[in-house]
DRENDO-1510 file (C-alpha; in Angstrom, 1 decimal, always signed):
<recs>
REC; n; res; u; v; w
REC; 1; MET; +85.9; +120.4; +105.9 .
REC; 2; ILE; +85.0; +117.2; +107.8 .
REC; 3; ILE; +84.5; +114.1; +105.6 .
REC; 4; SER; +82.0; +111.3; +106.3 .
REC; 5; LEU; +82.0; +108.0; +105.4 .
REC; 6; PHE; +79.8; +106.6; +103.4 .
REC; 7; LYS; +78.6; +103.4; +105.2 .
REC; 8; GLU; +77.2; +106.4; +107.9 .
REC; 9; PHE; +75.0; +107.4; +105.6 .
REC; 10; ASP; +71.4; +105.3; +104.9 .
REC; 11; ILE; +71.2; +102.2; +103.2 .
REC; 12; TYR; +70.2; +101.9; +99.7 .
REC; 13; LYS; +69.7; +98.4; +99.2 .
REC; 14; ASN; +71.3; +94.8; +101.2 .
REC; 15; LEU; +72.3; +92.9; +98.8 .
REC; 16; PHE; +74.1; +90.0; +101.4 .
REC; 17; SER; +73.4; +89.6; +105.0 .
REC; 18; THR; +75.6; +89.6; +107.6 .
REC; 19; ASP; +78.2; +86.2; +107.1 .
REC; 20; GLU; +80.3; +84.5; +109.7 .
REC; 21; ASN; +83.1; +87.4; +109.8 .
REC; 22; GLY; +80.5; +90.5; +110.3 .
REC; 23; ARG; +80.5; +91.7; +106.6 .
REC; 24; LYS; +77.3; +92.4; +104.9 .
REC; 25; ILE; +77.1; +93.8; +101.1 .
REC; 26; ASP; +75.1; +97.2; +101.3 .
REC; 27; VAL; +75.0; +99.7; +98.2 .
REC; 28; TYR; +74.3; +103.5; +99.2 .
REC; 29; LYS; +72.8; +105.9; +96.8 .
REC; 30; PHE; +74.3; +109.6; +96.6 .
REC; 31; ASN; +72.6; +112.1; +94.6 .
REC; 32; ASN; +74.0; +115.3; +92.9 .
REC; 33; CYS; +77.4; +114.7; +93.3 .
REC; 34; ARG; +80.9; +116.1; +92.0 .
REC; 35; VAL; +84.3; +114.7; +92.6 .
REC; 36; PHE; +87.2; +116.4; +94.6 .
REC; 37; GLY; +90.2; +115.0; +96.3 .
REC; 38; VAL; +94.0; +115.5; +96.5 .
REC; 39; ASN; +93.8; +114.1; +93.1 .
REC; 40; MET; +91.4; +112.2; +91.0 .
REC; 41; TYR; +92.5; +108.6; +91.4 .
REC; 42; TYR; +92.5; +105.7; +94.0 .
REC; 43; PRO; +92.2; +105.7; +96.4 .
REC; 44; ASN; +92.0; +109.5; +96.5 .
REC; 45; VAL; +88.6; +110.3; +95.2 .
REC; 46; LEU; +86.0; +111.5; +96.9 .
REC; 47; LEU; +82.1; +112.6; +96.4 .
REC; 48; LYS; +80.3; +115.6; +97.4 .
REC; 49; ASN; +76.8; +116.8; +97.3 .
REC; 50; GLU; +74.9; +119.7; +98.5 .
REC; 51; LYS; +76.6; +120.1; +101.9 .
REC; 52; THR; +79.0; +116.8; +102.6 .
REC; 53; LEU; +82.1; +115.4; +101.9 .
REC; 54; ILE; +82.0; +111.5; +101.1 .
REC; 55; LEU; +84.9; +109.1; +101.5 .
REC; 56; PRO; +83.3; +106.5; +99.0 .
REC; 57; LEU; +85.6; +103.6; +100.2 .
REC; 58; LEU; +87.0; +101.6; +103.3 .
REC; 59; GLU; +90.3; +99.7; +102.3 .
REC; 60; ARG; +93.7; +99.3; +103.5 .
REC; 61; THR; +97.2; +99.2; +102.1 .
REC; 62; MET; +98.6; +96.8; +104.3 .
REC; 63; SER; +102.4; +97.4; +103.4 .
REC; 64; LEU; +101.5; +101.0; +104.4 .
REC; 65; LYS; +99.7; +99.8; +107.1 .
REC; 66; SER; +97.5; +102.7; +106.5 .
REC; 67; GLY; +93.8; +103.7; +105.2 .
REC; 68; THR; +93.5; +106.2; +102.8 .
REC; 69; ILE; +95.2; +110.0; +103.5 .
REC; 70; TYR; +92.0; +111.5; +105.0 .
REC; 71; GLU; +92.0; +109.1; +107.7 .
REC; 72; LYS; +95.8; +110.3; +108.4 .
REC; 73; HIS; +94.5; +113.2; +108.2 .
REC; 74; ASN; +91.1; +113.4; +110.5 .
REC; 75; MET; +88.9; +112.8; +107.8 .
REC; 76; GLN; +89.2; +116.5; +106.7 .
REC; 77; PHE; +89.9; +117.9; +103.4 .
REC; 78; GLU; +90.1; +121.5; +102.1 .
REC; 79; ILE; +88.2; +122.2; +98.8 .
REC; 80; LYS; +89.6; +124.5; +96.6 .
REC; 81; GLU; +87.3; +125.5; +93.9 .
REC; 82; LYS; +88.4; +126.5; +90.4 .
REC; 83; ILE; +87.6; +129.7; +89.4 .
REC; 84; SER; +84.7; +130.3; +86.8 .
REC; 85; ILE; +84.3; +126.3; +85.9 .
REC; 86; MET; +81.4; +125.4; +83.6 .
REC; 87; LEU; +79.3; +122.2; +85.4 .
REC; 88; GLU; +78.1; +119.6; +83.2 .
REC; 89; TYR; +75.4; +117.5; +84.5 .
REC; 90; TYR; +75.7; +113.2; +83.7 .
REC; 91; ASN; +72.4; +112.1; +84.0 .
REC; 92; LEU; +72.8; +108.3; +83.9 .
REC; 93; PRO; +73.4; +106.1; +87.4 .
REC; 94; LEU; +76.7; +105.5; +87.9 .
REC; 95; PHE; +78.5; +102.6; +89.8 .
REC; 96; PHE; +81.3; +103.8; +91.6 .
REC; 97; PHE; +83.9; +101.8; +90.8 .
REC; 98; ILE; +87.5; +103.2; +91.2 .
REC; 99; TYR; +89.0; +101.0; +92.8 .
REC; 100; ASN; +92.7; +99.4; +92.6 .
REC; 101; THR; +93.0; +98.2; +88.8 .
REC; 102; ASP; +96.8; +98.9; +89.0 .
REC; 103; ASN; +97.9; +95.7; +90.9 .
REC; 104; TYR; +97.0; +92.7; +89.2 .
REC; 105; PHE; +96.3; +90.9; +92.6 .
REC; 106; HIS; +94.8; +93.6; +94.0 .
REC; 107; PHE; +92.2; +94.0; +91.1 .
REC; 108; LEU; +91.4; +90.6; +91.0 .
REC; 109; TYR; +91.0; +89.9; +94.8 .
REC; 110; ASP; +89.4; +93.3; +95.8 .
REC; 111; SER; +88.1; +95.4; +93.4 .
REC; 112; LEU; +86.7; +92.9; +91.1 .
REC; 113; PRO; +84.4; +91.3; +92.9 .
REC; 114; TYR; +82.3; +95.0; +93.5 .
REC; 115; LEU; +81.4; +94.0; +90.2 .
REC; 116; ILE; +79.3; +91.3; +91.9 .
REC; 117; SER; +77.1; +94.4; +93.7 .
REC; 118; TYR; +77.4; +95.9; +90.0 .
REC; 119; LEU; +75.6; +93.1; +88.2 .
REC; 120; GLU; +72.8; +92.9; +90.8 .
REC; 121; LEU; +72.0; +96.6; +90.8 .
REC; 122; LYS; +72.1; +96.3; +87.1 .
REC; 123; LYS; +68.8; +93.7; +87.1 .
REC; 124; THR; +66.9; +96.4; +88.2 .
REC; 125; ILE; +69.0; +99.3; +86.6 .
REC; 126; PRO; +69.8; +98.2; +83.1 .
REC; 127; GLU; +71.0; +101.5; +82.1 .
REC; 128; LEU; +73.6; +101.4; +84.9 .
REC; 129; LYS; +77.4; +102.2; +84.1 .
REC; 130; LEU; +80.3; +102.2; +85.9 .
REC; 131; LEU; +82.5; +105.6; +87.2 .
REC; 132; MET; +86.4; +104.9; +86.6 .
REC; 133; GLN; +89.6; +106.3; +86.3 .
REC; 134; TYR; +93.2; +105.1; +84.9 .
REC; 135; PRO; +95.3; +103.2; +86.9 .
REC; 136; ASN; +97.5; +106.0; +88.3 .
REC; 137; GLU; +98.4; +109.7; +87.7 .
REC; 138; GLN; +101.4; +108.5; +84.8 .
REC; 139; LYS; +98.8; +106.5; +82.8 .
REC; 140; THR; +96.4; +107.5; +80.1 .
REC; 141; SER; +94.9; +104.0; +79.6 .
REC; 142; PHE; +93.5; +100.8; +81.3 .
REC; 143; TYR; +95.8; +97.6; +81.4 .
REC; 144; PRO; +94.7; +95.0; +78.9 .
REC; 145; PHE; +93.4; +92.8; +81.7 .
REC; 146; VAL; +91.2; +95.2; +83.1 .
REC; 147; LEU; +88.9; +95.9; +79.9 .
REC; 148; GLU; +88.9; +91.8; +79.2 .
REC; 149; PHE; +87.8; +91.1; +82.5 .
REC; 150; LEU; +84.9; +93.7; +81.9 .
REC; 151; GLU; +84.4; +92.2; +78.5 .
REC; 152; ILE; +84.1; +88.9; +79.9 .
REC; 153; LEU; +81.0; +90.4; +82.3 .
REC; 154; GLU; +79.6; +92.1; +79.2 .
REC; 155; ILE; +80.5; +95.6; +80.6 .
REC; 156; THR; +82.3; +97.1; +77.3 .
REC; 157; LYS; +83.6; +100.1; +76.4 .
REC; 158; GLU; +80.5; +102.1; +76.5 .
REC; 159; ASP; +79.9; +101.4; +79.8 .
REC; 160; ILE; +82.8; +103.1; +81.6 .
REC; 161; ILE; +82.0; +106.8; +82.0 .
REC; 162; LEU; +85.9; +108.5; +83.1 .
REC; 163; VAL; +85.2; +110.6; +86.2 .
REC; 164; ASN; +85.2; +114.3; +85.8 .
REC; 165; GLU; +85.5; +116.8; +88.2 .
REC; 166; ASN; +83.9; +119.1; +86.2 .
REC; 167; PHE; +80.2; +117.2; +86.1 .
REC; 168; ILE; +77.8; +116.9; +88.8 .
REC; 169; TYR; +76.6; +113.3; +88.5 .
REC; 170; LYS; +72.7; +112.5; +89.3 .
REC; 171; GLU; +73.1; +109.1; +90.8 .
REC; 172; ILE; +76.1; +107.6; +92.3 .
REC; 173; PHE; +75.6; +104.2; +93.8 .
REC; 174; VAL; +78.4; +102.5; +96.3 .
REC; 175; SER; +78.9; +99.0; +97.3 .
REC; 176; THR; +80.6; +97.6; +100.7 .
REC; 177; SER; +83.9; +95.7; +100.3 .
REC; 178; TYR; +83.9; +92.2; +99.6 .
REC; 179; THR; +87.1; +91.3; +100.7 .
REC; 180; HIS; +88.3; +94.7; +102.8 .
REC; 181; ASP; +85.5; +97.2; +104.7 .
REC; 182; ILE; +85.6; +96.2; +108.6 .
REC; 183; ASP; +88.8; +94.1; +108.6 .
REC; 184; SER; +91.1; +93.5; +105.4 .
REC; 185; ASN; +92.4; +90.4; +107.4 .
REC; 186; LEU; +89.6; +88.9; +107.3 .
REC; 187; PRO; +88.6; +86.1; +105.2 .
REC; 188; PRO; +86.9; +87.5; +102.0 .
REC; 189; ARG; +82.8; +86.8; +101.4 .
REC; 190; LYS; +82.1; +83.3; +99.7 .
REC; 191; GLU; +80.7; +85.0; +97.2 .
REC; 192; ILE; +83.7; +85.8; +95.4 .
REC; 193; TYR; +84.4; +82.3; +95.1 .
REC; 194; ASP; +81.3; +81.4; +93.4 .
REC; 195; PHE; +82.0; +84.7; +91.1 .
REC; 196; TYR; +85.5; +83.1; +89.8 .
REC; 197; GLN; +84.1; +80.1; +88.8 .
REC; 198; MET; +81.4; +81.7; +87.2 .
REC; 199; ILE; +83.5; +83.7; +84.8 .
REC; 200; VAL; +85.2; +80.2; +84.7 .
REC; 201; LEU; +82.0; +78.8; +83.3 .
REC; 202; MET; +81.7; +81.9; +81.1 .
REC; 203; VAL; +84.8; +81.5; +79.6 .
REC; 204; ILE; +84.9; +77.8; +78.4 .
REC; 205; LYS; +81.3; +78.3; +77.0 .
REC; 206; LYS; +81.9; +81.5; +74.6 .
REC; 207; TYR; +85.5; +81.7; +74.6 .
REC; 208; ASN; +87.2; +77.7; +74.5 .
REC; 209; LYS; +88.3; +77.3; +71.1 .
REC; 210; ASN; +90.7; +74.0; +71.8 .
REC; 211; ILE; +93.1; +75.9; +73.2 .
REC; 212; GLU; +95.9; +73.3; +74.4 .
REC; 213; THR; +97.4; +74.0; +78.0 .
REC; 214; PRO; +100.1; +72.5; +79.7 .
REC; 215; LYS; +98.8; +70.7; +82.4 .
REC; 216; LYS; +101.8; +71.4; +85.1 .
REC; 217; ILE; +102.5; +75.0; +84.9 .
REC; 218; TYR; +105.3; +77.1; +86.1 .
REC; 219; ILE; +104.5; +80.8; +87.1 .
REC; 220; SER; +107.6; +82.8; +86.1 .
REC; 221; ARG; +109.0; +85.9; +87.5 .
REC; 222; ARG; +111.6; +86.3; +84.6 .
REC; 223; THR; +110.2; +89.4; +83.6 .
REC; 224; TRP; +113.7; +90.5; +82.1 .
REC; 225; LEU; +113.5; +87.3; +79.1 .
REC; 226; HIS; +111.3; +89.1; +77.6 .
REC; 227; ASN; +110.8; +92.7; +79.1 .
REC; 228; ASP; +107.0; +93.2; +78.1 .
REC; 229; PHE; +105.6; +95.1; +81.1 .
REC; 230; SER; +102.6; +96.2; +79.2 .
REC; 231; ASN; +99.9; +94.2; +80.7 .
REC; 232; ILE; +101.6; +93.4; +84.2 .
REC; 233; GLY; +100.5; +96.1; +86.3 .
REC; 234; THR; +102.2; +96.9; +89.2 .
REC; 235; ASN; +105.7; +95.0; +88.8 .
REC; 236; TYR; +107.7; +93.8; +91.8 .
REC; 237; THR; +109.2; +91.2; +89.4 .
REC; 238; GLN; +112.6; +92.9; +89.4 .
REC; 239; ARG; +112.6; +93.9; +93.1 .
REC; 240; ARG; +111.2; +91.2; +94.7 .
REC; 241; ARG; +113.4; +89.2; +92.7 .
REC; 242; LEU; +114.0; +85.4; +92.9 .
REC; 243; VAL; +117.8; +85.6; +92.4 .
REC; 244; ASN; +118.0; +81.7; +91.9 .
REC; 245; GLU; +115.0; +81.4; +89.8 .
REC; 246; ASP; +117.1; +80.2; +87.1 .
REC; 247; LYS; +118.4; +76.9; +88.9 .
REC; 248; LEU; +114.2; +76.5; +90.2 .
REC; 249; VAL; +113.0; +76.5; +86.2 .
REC; 250; GLU; +115.6; +73.8; +85.2 .
REC; 251; LYS; +114.8; +71.5; +88.1 .
REC; 252; LEU; +110.9; +71.9; +87.6 .
REC; 253; LYS; +111.4; +71.6; +83.7 .
REC; 254; SER; +112.8; +68.1; +84.3 .
REC; 255; GLU; +109.9; +67.7; +86.4 .
REC; 256; GLY; +107.3; +68.3; +83.6 .
REC; 257; TYR; +106.4; +71.8; +84.1 .
REC; 258; LYS; +106.1; +74.4; +81.6 .
REC; 259; GLU; +107.0; +77.7; +82.3 .
REC; 260; VAL; +104.6; +80.3; +81.7 .
REC; 261; PHE; +104.8; +84.1; +81.9 .
REC; 262; THR; +101.1; +85.2; +83.1 .
REC; 263; GLU; +101.7; +89.3; +82.3 .
REC; 264; ASN; +101.9; +87.9; +78.4 .
REC; 265; LEU; +99.1; +86.0; +78.0 .
REC; 266; SER; +95.5; +87.2; +77.8 .
REC; 267; THR; +93.0; +87.2; +80.3 .
REC; 268; ILE; +90.8; +84.3; +78.6 .
REC; 269; GLU; +94.5; +82.2; +78.2 .
REC; 270; LYS; +95.3; +82.7; +81.7 .
REC; 271; ILE; +91.9; +81.4; +83.0 .
REC; 272; LEU; +91.9; +78.3; +80.8 .
REC; 273; PHE; +95.7; +77.5; +82.1 .
REC; 274; PHE; +94.4; +77.9; +85.4 .
REC; 275; CYS; +90.9; +76.0; +85.2 .
REC; 276; ASN; +92.8; +72.9; +83.2 .
REC; 277; ALA; +95.9; +72.9; +85.3 .
REC; 278; THR; +96.5; +69.7; +87.6 .
REC; 279; HIS; +99.8; +71.4; +89.1 .
REC; 280; VAL; +100.8; +74.8; +89.6 .
REC; 281; PHE; +104.4; +76.2; +91.3 .
REC; 282; GLY; +105.1; +79.5; +91.9 .
REC; 283; ALA; +106.4; +82.4; +94.1 .
REC; 284; ILE; +103.8; +84.4; +96.1 .
REC; 285; GLY; +102.6; +87.4; +93.6 .
REC; 286; GLY; +100.0; +87.8; +90.9 .
REC; 287; GLY; +100.6; +85.2; +89.1 .
REC; 288; ILE; +100.2; +82.4; +91.2 .
REC; 289; SER; +96.3; +84.3; +92.6 .
REC; 290; ASN; +94.9; +82.9; +89.1 .
REC; 291; VAL; +94.3; +80.1; +90.9 .
REC; 292; LEU; +91.1; +81.7; +92.0 .
REC; 293; PHE; +89.9; +80.3; +88.4 .
REC; 294; SER; +91.2; +76.8; +89.5 .
REC; 295; PRO; +89.3; +74.1; +90.9 .
REC; 296; LYS; +89.8; +73.0; +94.2 .
REC; 297; GLU; +91.7; +69.8; +93.4 .
REC; 298; THR; +94.8; +71.6; +91.8 .
REC; 299; LYS; +97.9; +71.2; +93.5 .
REC; 300; LEU; +99.7; +74.3; +94.1 .
REC; 301; GLU; +102.9; +74.8; +95.5 .
REC; 302; ALA; +103.5; +78.8; +96.8 .
REC; 303; ILE; +107.3; +79.8; +97.5 .
REC; 304; VAL; +106.8; +82.0; +100.1 .
REC; 305; SER; +109.3; +85.2; +99.9 .
REC; 306; PRO; +110.9; +86.5; +103.2 .
REC; 307; THR; +108.3; +88.3; +105.5 .
REC; 308; PHE; +105.7; +88.4; +103.0 .
REC; 309; PHE; +103.0; +86.8; +104.9 .
REC; 310; ASP; +104.2; +89.5; +107.9 .
REC; 311; VAL; +102.6; +92.0; +106.1 .
REC; 312; ASN; +100.1; +90.6; +104.1 .
REC; 313; PRO; +98.6; +87.3; +105.4 .
REC; 314; ARG; +95.3; +87.8; +103.6 .
REC; 315; PHE; +97.4; +86.9; +100.5 .
REC; 316; LYS; +96.0; +83.3; +101.7 .
REC; 317; TYR; +92.8; +83.7; +100.8 .
REC; 318; SER; +93.6; +84.0; +96.8 .
REC; 319; LEU; +95.2; +80.7; +97.3 .
REC; 320; ASN; +93.6; +78.6; +100.1 .
REC; 321; CYS; +90.6; +78.0; +97.6 .
REC; 322; VAL; +93.2; +75.1; +95.9 .
REC; 323; ASN; +95.3; +72.2; +97.3 .
REC; 324; VAL; +97.6; +74.4; +98.7 .
REC; 325; PHE; +101.5; +73.6; +100.1 .
REC; 326; TYR; +103.5; +76.5; +101.5 .
REC; 327; ASN; +107.0; +76.5; +101.1 .
REC; 328; TYR; +109.1; +78.7; +103.4 .
REC; 329; ASN; +112.5; +77.5; +102.8 .
REC; 330; THR; +113.6; +81.1; +101.7 .
REC; 331; GLU; +116.0; +83.6; +102.9 .
REC; 332; HIS; +116.8; +87.6; +102.0 .
REC; 333; ILE; +119.8; +87.9; +100.1 .
REC; 334; GLU; +120.8; +91.1; +102.5 .
REC; 335; LYS; +121.5; +90.0; +105.9 .
REC; 336; THR; +121.4; +94.1; +106.9 .
REC; 337; ASP; +119.0; +95.7; +108.7 .
REC; 338; PHE; +118.1; +97.8; +105.9 .
REC; 339; LYS; +117.7; +96.6; +102.8 .
REC; 340; THR; +116.9; +97.5; +99.5 .
REC; 341; TYR; +113.0; +98.3; +98.6 .
REC; 342; MET; +111.9; +98.2; +102.1 .
REC; 343; ARG; +109.2; +100.6; +102.8 .
REC; 344; VAL; +110.2; +103.4; +105.1 .
REC; 345; LYS; +108.9; +106.1; +106.6 .
REC; 346; THR; +110.4; +109.5; +107.6 .
REC; 347; LYS; +110.2; +109.8; +112.0 .
REC; 348; ASP; +108.1; +112.9; +111.3 .
REC; 349; GLU; +105.7; +111.0; +108.8 .
REC; 350; LYS; +105.9; +113.8; +106.2 .
REC; 351; ILE; +107.8; +111.2; +103.3 .
REC; 352; ILE; +106.8; +107.5; +102.8 .
REC; 353; GLY; +108.8; +106.2; +100.0 .
REC; 354; GLU; +111.1; +102.6; +99.0 .
REC; 355; ILE; +114.5; +102.5; +99.4 .
REC; 356; GLU; +116.2; +102.4; +96.1 .
REC; 357; LYS; +120.5; +102.4; +97.4 .
REC; 358; ILE; +122.0; +101.8; +100.7 .
REC; 359; TYR; +125.5; +103.1; +101.6 .
REC; 360; ASP; +127.4; +104.1; +104.4 .
REC; 361; ASN; +124.3; +105.4; +106.9 .
REC; 362; LYS; +122.4; +106.8; +104.3 .
REC; 363; LEU; +119.2; +105.9; +102.2 .
REC; 364; LEU; +118.2; +106.8; +99.0 .
REC; 365; ILE; +114.4; +107.1; +98.6 .
REC; 366; SER; +112.0; +107.1; +96.4 .
REC; 367; TYR; +108.8; +108.7; +97.2 .
REC; 368; THR; +105.9; +110.8; +96.0 .
REC; 369; ASP; +103.9; +113.7; +97.8 .
REC; 370; GLY; +100.7; +112.1; +97.0 .
REC; 371; SER; +98.7; +109.1; +98.4 .
REC; 372; ASN; +100.8; +106.2; +97.0 .
REC; 373; THR; +99.4; +102.4; +97.2 .
REC; 374; GLY; +102.4; +101.1; +95.3 .
REC; 375; TRP; +105.5; +101.8; +93.8 .
REC; 376; ASN; +104.6; +100.8; +90.1 .
REC; 377; ALA; +108.2; +100.3; +88.4 .
REC; 378; GLN; +106.8; +101.9; +85.0 .
REC; 379; ASN; +106.8; +105.0; +86.9 .
REC; 380; THR; +108.9; +107.9; +87.6 .
REC; 381; TYR; +109.2; +109.1; +91.4 .
REC; 382; LYS; +110.9; +111.9; +93.5 .
REC; 383; LYS; +114.1; +111.0; +95.0 .
REC; 384; ILE; +115.7; +112.1; +98.2 .
REC; 385; GLU; +118.6; +111.2; +100.6 .
REC; 386; LEU; +118.0; +110.7; +103.8 .
REC; 387; ASN; +120.0; +109.6; +107.2 .
REC; 388; MET; +119.2; +106.0; +108.5 .
REC; 389; GLU; +118.5; +107.6; +112.2 .
REC; 390; ASP; +116.0; +109.6; +110.4 .
REC; 391; VAL; +113.6; +106.8; +109.2 .
REC; 392; GLU; +111.6; +103.9; +110.7 .
REC; 393; LYS; +110.9; +100.7; +108.8 .
REC; 394; LEU; +107.4; +99.8; +107.6 .
REC; 395; ASP; +108.5; +96.6; +106.9 .
REC; 396; ASN; +111.3; +94.1; +107.1 .
REC; 397; GLY; +112.0; +93.7; +103.7 .
REC; 398; LEU; +108.5; +92.5; +101.6 .
REC; 399; ASN; +109.8; +93.4; +98.1 .
REC; 400; SER; +113.8; +92.9; +98.9 .
REC; 401; PRO; +115.7; +90.0; +96.3 .
REC; 402; TRP; +115.4; +86.6; +98.0 .
REC; 403; TYR; +116.4; +82.9; +96.9 .
REC; 404; ILE; +114.8; +79.6; +97.9 .
REC; 405; LEU; +116.6; +77.1; +99.9 .
REC; 406; PHE; +117.1; +73.9; +97.7 .
REC; 407; ASN; +116.9; +70.3; +99.3 .
</recs>
């Protein structure tokens, strides 16, 4: 069955007119929909009304150089109906919010801004709920940071409706993206920066209980010191590992920096740490993207791991809101063509995976049969041994171990 992109339908409401980058924010409304897909997780959920299959998002996975699995297959999907299922009706209006809640950066930068549209719609549709799903197939709960951000925005657990393929949904509203859409590498809508600062003001007003925060903070990737991954989301700290980080921490502590593990802070604490900091230092990753909550005068030194911006130049839009200096004095540990944790695909494109081990002319690859937007370190994956000659690189060591060069 042919899949139509949600933007091919009539616009329900325009929220923001076209900006200088060609992005505009429109909302679309779909009636009497069921959900289908290769699975019920981001980015694979499809909507279906009486006649049409609808892809309700337009996002790109930069590290895989691709959109959704459906776009790879000419926007077609074969529906396999379950026999004798009893369908239920859900009559309250829903806002589609099945986006990336697995990776902290992508949740913060890409997913959270959709709530600008949700909150705007809710002014005239007060009973509007969020249609959501857990982060991935192997999780049965949301990360604390997801629920905490929603709580700050006065969105309660009662406002969250988990997607269910046995329901017919009366009304589903879908928004265009503030950061993806026509080109994921373009600057985002300016409204997102106002949105983050609005969140800061809400936290200061409602939650600031005289929490003392350091003025100079180092965003640590030394997660092996605590091994608590319950609130980190997709974890690259032990793959894209800064191998001489211990030496860096010693140096920064002597300069008055406090080592901070953002994954161990509550969302309120994170926001207060970053909005109060005068100096932030850290390697590229989800932790330093919290400068979205910092004042523009905050000084940030971002250590850029090798080849990161070759794949993810858009990450800069989460950092350029402050006074940032990019430190490129870094190198990979491995000098070989193939590196551990490099993304690869087979030449027949049947397998996309990540290199776990390299030996002789062979690679041990972890992969999944489904659509995968990131290799969550807490998940389990299938493994296969492949010859080097049978695969192609998707990056040049985006998530491979590296070190910083000291002057």
